[in-house]
DOTORKE-760547 format. One record per residue: z, x, y of N, C-alpha, C in turn; residue in three letters. Coordinates in steps of 0.2 Angstrom, whole numbers. Layout:
<rs>
+-------+-------+-------+-------+-------+-------+-------+-------+-------+------+
!   n.z !   n.x !   n.y !  ca.z !  ca.x !  ca.y !   c.z !   c.x !   c.y ! rest !
+-------+-------+-------+-------+-------+-------+-------+-------+-------+------+
!     Z !     X !     Y !     Z !     X !     Y !     Z !     X !     Y !  ALA !
...
+-------+-------+-------+-------+-------+-------+-------+-------+-------+------+
</rs>
This chain:
<rs>
+-------+-------+-------+-------+-------+-------+-------+-------+-------+------+
!   n.z !   n.x !   n.y !  ca.z !  ca.x !  ca.y !   c.z !   c.x !   c.y ! rest !
+-------+-------+-------+-------+-------+-------+-------+-------+-------+------+
!   272 !   961 !   124 !   271 !   957 !   128 !   274 !   949 !   125 !  UNK !
!   278 !   946 !   128 !   282 !   941 !   124 !   280 !   934 !   126 !  UNK !
!   281 !   927 !   122 !   277 !   924 !   119 !   277 !   917 !   125 !  UNK !
!   275 !   915 !   127 !   274 !   910 !   133 !   273 !   905 !   132 !  UNK !
!   278 !   900 !   130 !   275 !   892 !   128 !   270 !   889 !   132 !  UNK !
!   264 !   887 !   130 !   262 !   882 !   131 !   261 !   876 !   134 !  UNK !
!   262 !   874 !   139 !   266 !   869 !   144 !   260 !   861 !   142 !  UNK !
!   261 !   855 !   138 !   255 !   851 !   139 !   248 !   850 !   142 !  UNK !
!   251 !   850 !   148 !   241 !   848 !   151 !   239 !   852 !   156 !  UNK !
!   242 !   859 !   152 !   239 !   866 !   154 !   231 !   868 !   149 !  UNK !
!   225 !   867 !   152 !   220 !   872 !   150 !   221 !   878 !   148 !  UNK !
!   216 !   879 !   143 !   219 !   887 !   140 !   217 !   893 !   145 !  UNK !
!   212 !   891 !   151 !   212 !   896 !   155 !   218 !   898 !   159 !  UNK !
!   224 !   892 !   162 !   231 !   890 !   166 !   234 !   894 !   162 !  UNK !
!   234 !   891 !   154 !   241 !   895 !   149 !   238 !   904 !   150 !  UNK !
!   232 !   902 !   149 !   233 !   911 !   148 !   235 !   917 !   156 !  UNK !
!   231 !   913 !   161 !   234 !   915 !   167 !   240 !   917 !   168 !  UNK !
!   243 !   910 !   167 !   250 !   912 !   167 !   254 !   916 !   163 !  UNK !
!   254 !   914 !   156 !   255 !   920 !   153 !   255 !   926 !   154 !  UNK !
!   249 !   930 !   155 !   248 !   934 !   156 !   251 !   939 !   163 !  UNK !
!   253 !   933 !   168 !   253 !   934 !   176 !   264 !   936 !   174 !  UNK !
!   266 !   931 !   171 !   272 !   930 !   168 !   273 !   938 !   164 !  UNK !
!   271 !   938 !   160 !   272 !   947 !   156 !   272 !   954 !   162 !  UNK !
!   267 !   953 !   167 !   267 !   957 !   171 !   273 !   958 !   173 !  UNK !
!   274 !   951 !   177 !   279 !   951 !   183 !   285 !   952 !   181 !  UNK !
!   288 !   951 !   173 !   294 !   954 !   170 !   292 !   960 !   167 !  UNK !
!   289 !   963 !   167 !   285 !   971 !   165 !   287 !   971 !   158 !  UNK !
!   285 !   966 !   153 !   284 !   966 !   146 !   278 !   968 !   144 !  UNK !
!   273 !   966 !   150 !   268 !   969 !   150 !   270 !   976 !   155 !  UNK !
!   268 !   981 !   153 !   274 !   987 !   158 !   266 !   990 !   164 !  UNK !
!   268 !   993 !   169 !   264 !   998 !   173 !   259 !  1002 !   169 !  UNK !
!   255 !  1001 !   169 !   251 !  1007 !   167 !   247 !  1004 !   159 !  UNK !
!   252 !   999 !   155 !   249 !   997 !   149 !   241 !   997 !   147 !  UNK !
!   239 !   998 !   143 !   232 !   996 !   142 !   232 !   987 !   138 !  UNK !
!   227 !   983 !   139 !   227 !   978 !   138 !   220 !   975 !   133 !  UNK !
!   222 !   972 !   129 !   215 !   971 !   126 !   213 !   961 !   125 !  UNK !
!   207 !   959 !   127 !   207 !   953 !   128 !   208 !   951 !   120 !  UNK !
!   205 !   954 !   115 !   206 !   953 !   109 !   212 !   950 !   105 !  UNK !
!   216 !   954 !   107 !   223 !   957 !   106 !   229 !   949 !   109 !  UNK !
!   225 !   949 !   115 !   228 !   944 !   120 !   226 !   936 !   116 !  UNK !
!   222 !   936 !   117 !   218 !   929 !   113 !   221 !   928 !   108 !  UNK !
!   223 !   932 !   101 !   227 !   932 !    97 !   232 !   931 !    96 !  UNK !
!   235 !   934 !   100 !   243 !   929 !   101 !   242 !   924 !   105 !  UNK !
!   239 !   922 !   109 !   239 !   916 !   112 !   237 !   911 !   110 !  UNK !
!   236 !   913 !   103 !   230 !   906 !   103 !   222 !   903 !   106 !  UNK !
!   221 !   907 !   110 !   216 !   904 !   113 !   209 !   908 !   110 !  UNK !
!   202 !   907 !   113 !   198 !   911 !   115 !   199 !   917 !   117 !  UNK !
!   193 !   921 !   118 !   193 !   925 !   124 !   190 !   925 !   130 !  UNK !
!   187 !   920 !   129 !   185 !   917 !   137 !   191 !   917 !   143 !  UNK !
!   196 !   911 !   141 !   199 !   910 !   148 !   203 !   917 !   147 !  UNK !
!   205 !   918 !   143 !   209 !   927 !   144 !   204 !   932 !   148 !  UNK !
!   198 !   934 !   149 !   193 !   936 !   151 !   193 !   934 !   159 !  UNK !
!   193 !   927 !   159 !   193 !   925 !   165 !   200 !   925 !   170 !  UNK !
!   206 !   925 !   164 !   214 !   927 !   170 !   213 !   933 !   173 !  UNK !
!   210 !   940 !   166 !   209 !   947 !   168 !   208 !   946 !   173 !  UNK !
!   201 !   944 !   175 !   198 !   945 !   183 !   201 !   943 !   187 !  UNK !
!   204 !   938 !   187 !   208 !   934 !   192 !   214 !   938 !   192 !  UNK !
!   217 !   943 !   187 !   222 !   945 !   191 !   223 !   950 !   193 !  UNK !
!   213 !   955 !   191 !   213 !   960 !   194 !   211 !   959 !   203 !  UNK !
!   208 !   952 !   202 !   208 !   951 !   210 !   213 !   951 !   215 !  UNK !
!   215 !   952 !   212 !   224 !   949 !   215 !   229 !   957 !   214 !  UNK !
!   224 !   963 !   212 !   226 !   970 !   211 !   231 !   972 !   205 !  UNK !
!   233 !   967 !   201 !   239 !   967 !   197 !   235 !   970 !   187 !  UNK !
!   230 !   971 !   187 !   225 !   973 !   184 !   220 !   977 !   184 !  UNK !
!   218 !   982 !   181 !   214 !   988 !   185 !   208 !   987 !   179 !  UNK !
!   201 !   986 !   181 !   195 !   986 !   174 !   192 !   991 !   177 !  UNK !
!   190 !   996 !   172 !   186 !  1003 !   171 !   183 !  1003 !   167 !  UNK !
!   175 !  1003 !   169 !   171 !  1003 !   164 !   171 !  1007 !   158 !  UNK !
!   169 !  1006 !   153 !   169 !  1008 !   147 !   176 !  1012 !   145 !  UNK !
!   182 !  1009 !   149 !   188 !  1013 !   145 !   192 !  1006 !   144 !  UNK !
!   191 !  1002 !   150 !   194 !   995 !   146 !   199 !   991 !   150 !  UNK !
!   203 !   989 !   151 !   209 !   984 !   156 !   217 !   987 !   156 !  UNK !
!   218 !   989 !   160 !   227 !   992 !   160 !   231 !   987 !   166 !  UNK !
!   237 !   987 !   165 !   242 !   984 !   171 !   242 !   987 !   175 !  UNK !
!   240 !   987 !   182 !   240 !   990 !   190 !   247 !   994 !   188 !  UNK !
!   247 !  1000 !   190 !   254 !  1003 !   194 !   257 !  1000 !   200 !  UNK !
!   261 !  1001 !   199 !   265 !   996 !   207 !   265 !  1003 !   214 !  UNK !
!   262 !   996 !   218 !   260 !   999 !   223 !   264 !  1000 !   229 !  UNK !
!   268 !  1005 !   232 !   272 !  1003 !   237 !   268 !   997 !   243 !  UNK !
!   264 !   999 !   244 !   260 !   998 !   251 !   261 !   989 !   248 !  UNK !
!   259 !   988 !   244 !   258 !   979 !   241 !   265 !   976 !   241 !  UNK !
!   269 !   981 !   239 !   280 !   979 !   235 !   280 !   978 !   245 !  UNK !
!   280 !   983 !   251 !   282 !   982 !   257 !   279 !   976 !   263 !  UNK !
!   270 !   973 !   260 !   268 !   971 !   263 !   272 !   963 !   260 !  UNK !
!   274 !   962 !   253 !   276 !   957 !   251 !   282 !   954 !   254 !  UNK !
!   287 !   960 !   254 !   294 !   960 !   255 !   292 !   957 !   263 !  UNK !
!   286 !   960 !   267 !   285 !   957 !   274 !   283 !   948 !   275 !  UNK !
!   281 !   947 !   271 !   278 !   940 !   271 !   284 !   936 !   269 !  UNK !
!   290 !   939 !   263 !   294 !   935 !   261 !   298 !   934 !   266 !  UNK !
!   300 !   940 !   270 !   305 !   940 !   275 !   304 !   933 !   281 !  UNK !
!   297 !   936 !   284 !   295 !   930 !   289 !   297 !   923 !   284 !  UNK !
!   293 !   921 !   279 !   294 !   914 !   277 !   300 !   912 !   276 !  UNK !
!   305 !   917 !   271 !   310 !   914 !   270 !   317 !   913 !   280 !  UNK !
!   316 !   918 !   281 !   319 !   917 !   286 !   319 !   909 !   289 !  UNK !
!   312 !   909 !   292 !   309 !   902 !   295 !   312 !   897 !   290 !  UNK !
!   310 !   896 !   285 !   312 !   891 !   279 !   320 !   891 !   278 !  UNK !
!   322 !   895 !   278 !   331 !   894 !   279 !   333 !   890 !   283 !  UNK !
!   331 !   892 !   289 !   333 !   889 !   296 !   331 !   883 !   295 !  UNK !
!   324 !   878 !   293 !   325 !   873 !   291 !   326 !   870 !   286 !  UNK !
!   331 !   872 !   282 !   333 !   870 !   276 !   339 !   868 !   279 !  UNK !
!   341 !   873 !   285 !   348 !   870 !   288 !   346 !   860 !   290 !  UNK !
!   342 !   862 !   293 !   342 !   856 !   297 !   340 !   849 !   294 !  UNK !
!   338 !   853 !   287 !   334 !   845 !   282 !   340 !   844 !   277 !  UNK !
!   342 !   849 !   273 !   346 !   847 !   268 !   347 !   843 !   265 !  UNK !
!   347 !   838 !   259 !   352 !   832 !   259 !   357 !   835 !   254 !  UNK !
!   362 !   830 !   256 !   368 !   831 !   251 !   367 !   835 !   241 !  UNK !
!   359 !   829 !   241 !   355 !   831 !   233 !   352 !   837 !   233 !  UNK !
!   352 !   840 !   239 !   349 !   847 !   238 !   355 !   853 !   237 !  UNK !
!   358 !   849 !   241 !   366 !   856 !   240 !   368 !   855 !   234 !  UNK !
!   367 !   850 !   231 !   371 !   848 !   225 !   367 !   853 !   219 !  UNK !
!   360 !   854 !   221 !   357 !   858 !   215 !   358 !   864 !   213 !  UNK !
!   360 !   868 !   223 !   361 !   873 !   225 !   367 !   876 !   222 !  UNK !
!   371 !   870 !   222 !   377 !   874 !   219 !   377 !   874 !   212 !  UNK !
!   375 !   869 !   207 !   372 !   871 !   202 !   369 !   878 !   198 !  UNK !
!   365 !   878 !   201 !   362 !   886 !   199 !   365 !   891 !   201 !  UNK !
!   369 !   890 !   206 !   375 !   900 !   208 !   381 !   895 !   204 !  UNK !
!   382 !   888 !   201 !   387 !   890 !   193 !   383 !   893 !   188 !  UNK !
!   379 !   894 !   188 !   374 !   895 !   181 !   374 !   901 !   183 !  UNK !
!   371 !   905 !   191 !   370 !   913 !   190 !   377 !   915 !   186 !  UNK !
!   383 !   912 !   190 !   388 !   916 !   188 !   391 !   915 !   181 !  UNK !
!   387 !   909 !   177 !   390 !   908 !   169 !   385 !   918 !   168 !  UNK !
!   379 !   918 !   169 !   374 !   922 !   165 !   377 !   929 !   169 !  UNK !
!   379 !   929 !   175 !   382 !   937 !   175 !   387 !   940 !   172 !  UNK !
!   393 !   935 !   171 !   398 !   936 !   165 !   394 !   939 !   160 !  UNK !
!   390 !   936 !   156 !   385 !   937 !   151 !   381 !   942 !   150 !  UNK !
!   380 !   946 !   155 !   375 !   951 !   161 !   368 !   948 !   156 !  UNK !
!   367 !   944 !   157 !   359 !   942 !   155 !   356 !   941 !   162 !  UNK !
!   353 !   949 !   162 !   351 !   947 !   166 !   344 !   943 !   166 !  UNK !
!   337 !   942 !   162 !   333 !   937 !   163 !   335 !   933 !   165 !  UNK !
!   340 !   928 !   163 !   341 !   923 !   166 !   342 !   921 !   174 !  UNK !
!   348 !   930 !   176 !   346 !   929 !   182 !   341 !   929 !   189 !  UNK !
!   337 !   932 !   185 !   331 !   934 !   187 !   329 !   927 !   187 !  UNK !
!   328 !   920 !   184 !   324 !   914 !   183 !   328 !   910 !   188 !  UNK !
!   334 !   909 !   188 !   340 !   907 !   192 !   338 !   908 !   199 !  UNK !
!   337 !   917 !   199 !   336 !   918 !   206 !   330 !   915 !   210 !  UNK !
!   323 !   916 !   206 !   318 !   912 !   208 !   320 !   905 !   209 !  UNK !
!   322 !   902 !   206 !   323 !   894 !   206 !   327 !   893 !   211 !  UNK !
!   333 !   898 !   214 !   335 !   894 !   219 !   334 !   895 !   227 !  UNK !
!   329 !   900 !   226 !   324 !   902 !   233 !   318 !   896 !   232 !  UNK !
!   318 !   895 !   227 !   312 !   888 !   225 !   314 !   882 !   229 !  UNK !
!   321 !   882 !   227 !   323 !   874 !   230 !   325 !   874 !   237 !  UNK !
!   326 !   880 !   241 !   326 !   880 !   247 !   321 !   878 !   252 !  UNK !
!   315 !   880 !   248 !   308 !   878 !   251 !   310 !   871 !   250 !  UNK !
!   310 !   870 !   245 !   310 !   860 !   242 !   315 !   857 !   249 !  UNK !
!   318 !   860 !   248 !   323 !   858 !   254 !   321 !   856 !   260 !  UNK !
!   317 !   862 !   261 !   314 !   862 !   269 !   308 !   858 !   269 !  UNK !
!   305 !   856 !   264 !   300 !   852 !   263 !   295 !   856 !   265 !  UNK !
!   295 !   863 !   261 !   290 !   869 !   261 !   287 !   871 !   255 !  UNK !
!   285 !   867 !   250 !   286 !   869 !   242 !   277 !   872 !   241 !  UNK !
!   274 !   868 !   247 !   267 !   871 !   242 !   266 !   879 !   248 !  UNK !
!   270 !   880 !   251 !   270 !   887 !   254 !   272 !   891 !   252 !  UNK !
!   278 !   889 !   246 !   280 !   894 !   242 !   276 !   896 !   235 !  UNK !
!   273 !   889 !   232 !   267 !   892 !   227 !   263 !   896 !   231 !  UNK !
!   260 !   895 !   238 !   252 !   899 !   238 !   256 !   907 !   240 !  UNK !
!   264 !   908 !   240 !   263 !   915 !   242 !   264 !   918 !   235 !  UNK !
!   263 !   916 !   230 !   268 !   918 !   221 !   261 !   924 !   220 !  UNK !
!   255 !   925 !   221 !   250 !   930 !   220 !   254 !   936 !   223 !  UNK !
!   254 !   938 !   228 !   258 !   944 !   231 !   262 !   943 !   231 !  UNK !
!   269 !   939 !   228 !   275 !   939 !   228 !   276 !   944 !   220 !  UNK !
!   271 !   943 !   214 !   272 !   948 !   210 !   271 !   953 !   211 !  UNK !
!   271 !   959 !   217 !   271 !   966 !   216 !   278 !   967 !   217 !  UNK !
!   282 !   962 !   221 !   287 !   963 !   222 !   292 !   960 !   215 !  UNK !
!   289 !   957 !   214 !   294 !   955 !   207 !   296 !   959 !   201 !  UNK !
!   288 !   963 !   202 !   292 !   968 !   198 !   296 !   973 !   198 !  UNK !
!   295 !   975 !   204 !   302 !   980 !   208 !   310 !   975 !   206 !  UNK !
!   310 !   971 !   209 !   316 !   966 !   207 !   319 !   966 !   201 !  UNK !
!   312 !   964 !   195 !   313 !   963 !   189 !   316 !   971 !   186 !  UNK !
!   313 !   977 !   189 !   317 !   985 !   185 !   323 !   986 !   187 !  UNK !
!   323 !   982 !   195 !   331 !   984 !   199 !   335 !   979 !   196 !  UNK !
!   335 !   976 !   193 !   340 !   969 !   189 !   340 !   974 !   182 !  UNK !
!   336 !   975 !   178 !   336 !   981 !   172 !   342 !   986 !   173 !  UNK !
!   338 !   988 !   178 !   342 !   998 !   178 !   348 !   998 !   183 !  UNK !
!   347 !   994 !   191 !   352 !   997 !   196 !   359 !   992 !   194 !  UNK !
!   358 !   986 !   192 !   362 !   981 !   190 !   365 !   977 !   197 !  UNK !
!   362 !   978 !   201 !   366 !   976 !   207 !   368 !   970 !   207 !  UNK !
!   376 !   968 !   207 !   377 !   963 !   207 !   379 !   957 !   213 !  UNK !
!   377 !   960 !   220 !   376 !   957 !   225 !   373 !   954 !   226 !  UNK !
!   368 !   951 !   220 !   364 !   945 !   222 !   367 !   938 !   222 !  UNK !
!   372 !   938 !   218 !   374 !   931 !   217 !   378 !   929 !   221 !  UNK !
!   381 !   934 !   227 !   386 !   932 !   231 !   382 !   933 !   238 !  UNK !
!   375 !   934 !   237 !   370 !   934 !   244 !   368 !   927 !   245 !  UNK !
!   368 !   924 !   238 !   365 !   915 !   236 !   371 !   911 !   239 !  UNK !
!   377 !   914 !   237 !   381 !   911 !   239 !   382 !   909 !   246 !  UNK !
!   383 !   915 !   251 !   383 !   916 !   258 !   376 !   911 !   264 !  UNK !
!   373 !   912 !   259 !   365 !   907 !   259 !   365 !   899 !   258 !  UNK !
!   369 !   899 !   253 !   371 !   893 !   252 !   373 !   891 !   257 !  UNK !
!   382 !   895 !   259 !   385 !   890 !   264 !   384 !   888 !   270 !  UNK !
!   380 !   894 !   272 !   376 !   894 !   278 !   371 !   888 !   281 !  UNK !
!   368 !   886 !   274 !   363 !   878 !   274 !   370 !   875 !   275 !  UNK !
!   374 !   873 !   271 !   380 !   869 !   273 !   383 !   867 !   279 !  UNK !
!   383 !   874 !   281 !   387 !   877 !   290 !   381 !   874 !   294 !  UNK !
!   375 !   870 !   292 !   369 !   871 !   295 !   369 !   878 !   302 !  UNK !
!   372 !   883 !   299 !   372 !   890 !   303 !   365 !   894 !   302 !  UNK !
!   361 !   890 !   307 !   354 !   896 !   305 !   354 !   904 !   307 !  UNK !
!   358 !   905 !   312 !   360 !   912 !   313 !   364 !   915 !   308 !  UNK !
!   368 !   913 !   303 !   372 !   915 !   297 !   366 !   917 !   290 !  UNK !
!   363 !   912 !   292 !   355 !   910 !   288 !   351 !   916 !   288 !  UNK !
!   349 !   916 !   293 !   344 !   923 !   295 !   347 !   931 !   291 !  UNK !
!   354 !   931 !   295 !   355 !   937 !   295 !   357 !   939 !   287 !  UNK !
!   358 !   934 !   281 !   357 !   934 !   275 !   353 !   936 !   273 !  UNK !
!   348 !   933 !   274 !   340 !   933 !   271 !   339 !   941 !   271 !  UNK !
!   339 !   943 !   279 !   336 !   949 !   278 !   339 !   955 !   273 !  UNK !
!   346 !   953 !   274 !   350 !   957 !   271 !   348 !   960 !   263 !  UNK !
!   345 !   954 !   261 !   345 !   949 !   255 !   339 !   955 !   252 !  UNK !
!   334 !   953 !   257 !   329 !   956 !   255 !   327 !   963 !   257 !  UNK !
!   334 !   967 !   260 !   331 !   973 !   262 !   334 !   978 !   256 !  UNK !
!   338 !   975 !   250 !   341 !   977 !   248 !   338 !   981 !   241 !  UNK !
!   330 !   978 !   242 !   324 !   981 !   237 !   322 !   988 !   238 !  UNK !
!   323 !   991 !   245 !   321 !   997 !   247 !   326 !  1002 !   244 !  UNK !
!   334 !  1002 !   243 !   337 !  1007 !   240 !   337 !  1007 !   233 !  UNK !
!   334 !   999 !   229 !   335 !   999 !   223 !   326 !  1003 !   223 !  UNK !
!   320 !  1005 !   224 !   314 !  1007 !   223 !   317 !  1014 !   224 !  UNK !
!   321 !  1016 !   228 !   321 !  1023 !   227 !   322 !  1025 !   221 !  UNK !
!   329 !  1023 !   219 !   331 !  1025 !   211 !   326 !  1024 !   206 !  UNK !
!   322 !  1016 !   205 !   317 !  1015 !   202 !   311 !  1020 !   199 !  UNK !
!   309 !  1022 !   206 !   306 !  1027 !   206 !   307 !  1032 !   204 !  UNK !
!   314 !  1036 !   203 !   315 !  1042 !   200 !   318 !  1039 !   190 !  UNK !
!   318 !  1035 !   190 !   320 !  1033 !   183 !   311 !  1030 !   182 !  UNK !
!   309 !  1029 !   184 !   301 !  1026 !   181 !   295 !  1029 !   185 !  UNK !
!   296 !  1034 !   188 !   290 !  1038 !   190 !   285 !  1034 !   187 !  UNK !
!   282 !  1035 !   180 !   275 !  1034 !   178 !   273 !  1027 !   180 !  UNK !
!   281 !  1021 !   183 !   274 !  1016 !   182 !   273 !  1013 !   188 !  UNK !
!   274 !  1019 !   193 !   274 !  1020 !   201 !   267 !  1023 !   203 !  UNK !
!   263 !  1021 !   209 !   258 !  1026 !   210 !   261 !  1031 !   214 !  UNK !
!   256 !  1037 !   214 !   255 !  1043 !   218 !   264 !  1046 !   220 !  UNK !
!   266 !  1046 !   211 !   274 !  1050 !   213 !   274 !  1054 !   206 !  UNK !
+-------+-------+-------+-------+-------+-------+-------+-------+-------+------+
</rs>
């Protein structure tokens, strides 16, 4: 488990939930790994109660399995949950980028350009973790440009199922087309080209299907029914 810094205004429960969630998303807590309330509470420097509450919340989101008398485990990657997450994201991302084509300001464009410049920098450094973070931030910026940031926040729990596949893909498959896709998305927004924006978002999200086939071969123990 990797240390996640606590934010100033976070309650112990909010911190525990965010820290465990981010570790599941990044696969620092691997699919199938046993987790201990005592160990996590000690590691994070909080009491067991907020950790227990966070585990219960993630159990509801199907990210942690709780077995009486056996303990708690990070859920294996469920292909159906991933498929549903991609479906939801595709529907939302296409609609949102079309809105961004109409609503993006010069400042929005500038921030997206700066994000891509950082992606290119870390691509040269082969820093997959930073690229993953910048990828997430790039798409959040598009939601902000489209005045749909609340929707971006609401879809987060389901997206974690997909994000685990994305994380493994970046670490294993290392598909460098992701930054190229982002350049094309930004150009479509700048040109107000909704058709091109829709086309590249769909292509971008369809890449995971090839990645997932490769990942199941590489990490069969991380996936359900493999």
